[in-house]
C-alpha atoms as an extended CHARMM CRD file, in Angstrom:
* protein
*
        94  EXT
         1         1  MET       CA            -36.8200000000      -52.9660000000      -30.9710000000  PROA      1               0.0000000000
         2         2  ILE       CA            -33.5050000000      -53.0240000000      -29.1740000000  PROA      2               0.0000000000
         3         3  GLY       CA            -32.3220000000      -56.3230000000      -30.5050000000  PROA      3               0.0000000000
         4         4  GLU       CA            -33.3220000000      -55.8030000000      -34.0570000000  PROA      4               0.0000000000
         5         5  GLN       CA            -31.9350000000      -52.1250000000      -34.2940000000  PROA      5               0.0000000000
         6         6  LEU       CA            -28.7000000000      -53.2850000000      -32.7150000000  PROA      6               0.0000000000
         7         7  ILE       CA            -28.2250000000      -56.1440000000      -35.2200000000  PROA      7               0.0000000000
         8         8  ILE       CA            -29.0000000000      -53.8050000000      -38.1880000000  PROA      8               0.0000000000
         9         9  PHE       CA            -26.5910000000      -51.2470000000      -36.7230000000  PROA      9               0.0000000000
        10        10  LEU       CA            -23.7840000000      -53.8350000000      -36.2280000000  PROA      10              0.0000000000
        11        11  ASN       CA            -24.2960000000      -55.2050000000      -39.7560000000  PROA      11              0.0000000000
        12        12  LYS       CA            -24.1440000000      -51.6990000000      -41.2370000000  PROA      12              0.0000000000
        13        13  THR       CA            -21.0660000000      -50.7000000000      -39.3680000000  PROA      13              0.0000000000
        14        14  GLU       CA            -19.1480000000      -53.9410000000      -39.5910000000  PROA      14              0.0000000000
        15        15  SER       CA            -16.9130000000      -52.7580000000      -42.4660000000  PROA      15              0.0000000000
        16        16  ASP       CA            -17.1530000000      -49.0990000000      -41.5970000000  PROA      16              0.0000000000
        17        17  GLY       CA            -13.7690000000      -47.8560000000      -40.4220000000  PROA      17              0.0000000000
        18        18  ARG       CA            -15.3170000000      -44.7220000000      -38.9780000000  PROA      18              0.0000000000
        19        19  ILE       CA            -17.0900000000      -46.5320000000      -36.2340000000  PROA      19              0.0000000000
        20        20  GLY       CA            -15.2000000000      -47.4960000000      -33.1240000000  PROA      20              0.0000000000
        21        21  PRO       CA            -16.0200000000      -48.9880000000      -29.7140000000  PROA      21              0.0000000000
        22        22  SER       CA            -17.2610000000      -45.7800000000      -28.2010000000  PROA      22              0.0000000000
        23        23  HSD       CA            -19.7250000000      -45.3010000000      -31.0690000000  PROA      23              0.0000000000
        24        24  ILE       CA            -21.0840000000      -48.8040000000      -30.4900000000  PROA      24              0.0000000000
        25        25  SER       CA            -21.3470000000      -48.4640000000      -26.8080000000  PROA      25              0.0000000000
        26        26  LEU       CA            -23.1300000000      -45.0600000000      -27.0690000000  PROA      26              0.0000000000
        27        27  TYR       CA            -25.5110000000      -46.4110000000      -29.6060000000  PROA      27              0.0000000000
        28        28  MET       CA            -26.3180000000      -49.3490000000      -27.3570000000  PROA      28              0.0000000000
        29        29  ALA       CA            -26.8400000000      -46.9800000000      -24.4350000000  PROA      29              0.0000000000
        30        30  LEU       CA            -29.2210000000      -44.9180000000      -26.6230000000  PROA      30              0.0000000000
        31        31  LEU       CA            -31.2110000000      -48.0810000000      -27.4750000000  PROA      31              0.0000000000
        32        32  HSD       CA            -31.4060000000      -48.9740000000      -23.8460000000  PROA      32              0.0000000000
        33        33  CYS       CA            -32.7280000000      -45.5100000000      -22.9540000000  PROA      33              0.0000000000
        34        34  ALA       CA            -35.1940000000      -45.5310000000      -25.7930000000  PROA      34              0.0000000000
        35        35  GLY       CA            -36.7420000000      -48.6880000000      -24.3660000000  PROA      35              0.0000000000
        36        36  ASP       CA            -40.0210000000      -49.4810000000      -26.1420000000  PROA      36              0.0000000000
        37        37  ILE       CA            -39.9770000000      -46.2050000000      -28.1170000000  PROA      37              0.0000000000
        38        38  THR       CA            -40.2700000000      -47.0610000000      -31.8180000000  PROA      38              0.0000000000
        39        39  PRO       CA            -37.7800000000      -45.6530000000      -34.2890000000  PROA      39              0.0000000000
        40        40  SER       CA            -38.6920000000      -42.3330000000      -35.8100000000  PROA      40              0.0000000000
        41        41  CYS       CA            -39.8300000000      -41.0730000000      -32.5130000000  PROA      41              0.0000000000
        42        42  PHE       CA            -37.7870000000      -38.5670000000      -30.4550000000  PROA      42              0.0000000000
        43        43  PHE       CA            -37.0880000000      -39.1820000000      -26.8050000000  PROA      43              0.0000000000
        44        44  VAL       CA            -35.3960000000      -37.0840000000      -24.1530000000  PROA      44              0.0000000000
        45        45  ILE       CA            -31.8200000000      -38.1320000000      -23.1020000000  PROA      45              0.0000000000
        46        46  ASN       CA            -29.7490000000      -37.5010000000      -20.1010000000  PROA      46              0.0000000000
        47        47  ARG       CA            -26.0590000000      -37.0990000000      -20.9160000000  PROA      47              0.0000000000
        48        48  VAL       CA            -24.8620000000      -38.2530000000      -17.4770000000  PROA      48              0.0000000000
        49        49  VAL       CA            -26.8050000000      -41.4330000000      -17.7310000000  PROA      49              0.0000000000
        50        50  LEU       CA            -25.6880000000      -42.0840000000      -21.3140000000  PROA      50              0.0000000000
        51        51  MET       CA            -22.0450000000      -41.4340000000      -20.5140000000  PROA      51              0.0000000000
        52        52  ARG       CA            -22.2020000000      -43.9320000000      -17.5750000000  PROA      52              0.0000000000
        53        53  LEU       CA            -23.9430000000      -46.5810000000      -19.6110000000  PROA      53              0.0000000000
        54        54  ALA       CA            -21.6600000000      -46.1550000000      -22.5400000000  PROA      54              0.0000000000
        55        55  LYS       CA            -18.5550000000      -46.0450000000      -20.2230000000  PROA      55              0.0000000000
        56        56  ILE       CA            -17.5830000000      -42.6800000000      -21.8510000000  PROA      56              0.0000000000
        57        57  TYR       CA            -15.8140000000      -40.4870000000      -19.2810000000  PROA      57              0.0000000000
        58        58  SER       CA            -15.1750000000      -37.2820000000      -21.3940000000  PROA      58              0.0000000000
        59        59  ARG       CA            -17.7400000000      -34.7720000000      -22.3660000000  PROA      59              0.0000000000
        60        60  GLN       CA            -15.8160000000      -34.0060000000      -25.4700000000  PROA      60              0.0000000000
        61        61  THR       CA            -15.8240000000      -37.7340000000      -26.5040000000  PROA      61              0.0000000000
        62        62  TYR       CA            -19.5510000000      -38.0070000000      -25.8170000000  PROA      62              0.0000000000
        63        63  THR       CA            -20.3390000000      -34.8830000000      -27.8870000000  PROA      63              0.0000000000
        64        64  LYS       CA            -18.0570000000      -35.9870000000      -30.7380000000  PROA      64              0.0000000000
        65        65  ARG       CA            -19.6150000000      -39.5200000000      -30.8370000000  PROA      65              0.0000000000
        66        66  MET       CA            -23.2090000000      -38.1220000000      -30.7880000000  PROA      66              0.0000000000
        67        67  GLN       CA            -22.3460000000      -35.7870000000      -33.6460000000  PROA      67              0.0000000000
        68        68  ASP       CA            -20.6680000000      -38.6370000000      -35.4960000000  PROA      68              0.0000000000
        69        69  LEU       CA            -23.7370000000      -40.9850000000      -35.1400000000  PROA      69              0.0000000000
        70        70  GLU       CA            -25.8580000000      -38.1050000000      -36.4350000000  PROA      70              0.0000000000
        71        71  SER       CA            -23.6420000000      -37.2780000000      -39.3930000000  PROA      71              0.0000000000
        72        72  PHE       CA            -23.3890000000      -41.0160000000      -40.2180000000  PROA      72              0.0000000000
        73        73  GLY       CA            -27.1650000000      -41.2580000000      -40.2710000000  PROA      73              0.0000000000
        74        74  PHE       CA            -27.8060000000      -43.5210000000      -37.3570000000  PROA      74              0.0000000000
        75        75  ILE       CA            -29.5780000000      -41.0290000000      -35.1930000000  PROA      75              0.0000000000
        76        76  LYS       CA            -31.0860000000      -37.5710000000      -35.2790000000  PROA      76              0.0000000000
        77        77  TYR       CA            -29.7200000000      -35.3510000000      -32.3980000000  PROA      77              0.0000000000
        78        78  VAL       CA            -31.2490000000      -32.1550000000      -31.0950000000  PROA      78              0.0000000000
        79        79  PRO       CA            -28.8590000000      -30.8640000000      -28.4020000000  PROA      79              0.0000000000
        80        80  SER       CA            -30.1550000000      -28.6650000000      -25.6370000000  PROA      80              0.0000000000
        81        81  HSD       CA            -27.8700000000      -26.4030000000      -23.7600000000  PROA      81              0.0000000000
        82        82  ASP       CA            -30.5650000000      -25.9420000000      -21.0650000000  PROA      82              0.0000000000
        83        83  PRO       CA            -30.3370000000      -28.6640000000      -18.4400000000  PROA      83              0.0000000000
        84        84  SER       CA            -33.9070000000      -28.2530000000      -17.5230000000  PROA      84              0.0000000000
        85        85  ILE       CA            -35.1030000000      -29.1570000000      -20.9620000000  PROA      85              0.0000000000
        86        86  GLY       CA            -32.7550000000      -32.0130000000      -22.0230000000  PROA      86              0.0000000000
        87        87  SER       CA            -31.5650000000      -32.9610000000      -25.4680000000  PROA      87              0.0000000000
        88        88  LYS       CA            -33.5950000000      -35.1420000000      -27.8560000000  PROA      88              0.0000000000
        89        89  VAL       CA            -32.6500000000      -38.0940000000      -29.9690000000  PROA      89              0.0000000000
        90        90  MET       CA            -34.3770000000      -40.1990000000      -32.5950000000  PROA      90              0.0000000000
        91        91  VAL       CA            -32.9540000000      -43.5320000000      -33.6170000000  PROA      91              0.0000000000
        92        92  THR       CA            -33.3370000000      -43.6070000000      -37.3150000000  PROA      92              0.0000000000
        93        93  LYS       CA            -35.2530000000      -46.4960000000      -38.7830000000  PROA      93              0.0000000000
        94        94  TYR       CA            -33.3580000000      -48.6160000000      -41.4120000000  PROA      94              0.0000000000
């Protein structure tokens, strides 16, 4: 899933001026964390892990990029403000 989804994402975003390096690295980190989970299934994420994998060092940047990826239709994002529950993400299937 990871390779196929990444290729589709990169093809779709190649000429999209809204997508920058931090969007791409965060999307790649999400795919890595999703592992073998198929698209259209939610999985729990850890912000600290995603930020480390994506090389994003600001919470504001992380939050903005997650919101961007959702508004652009690449993911569905259900944030949790309770650290014991965790946020959920679904990589949308193309």
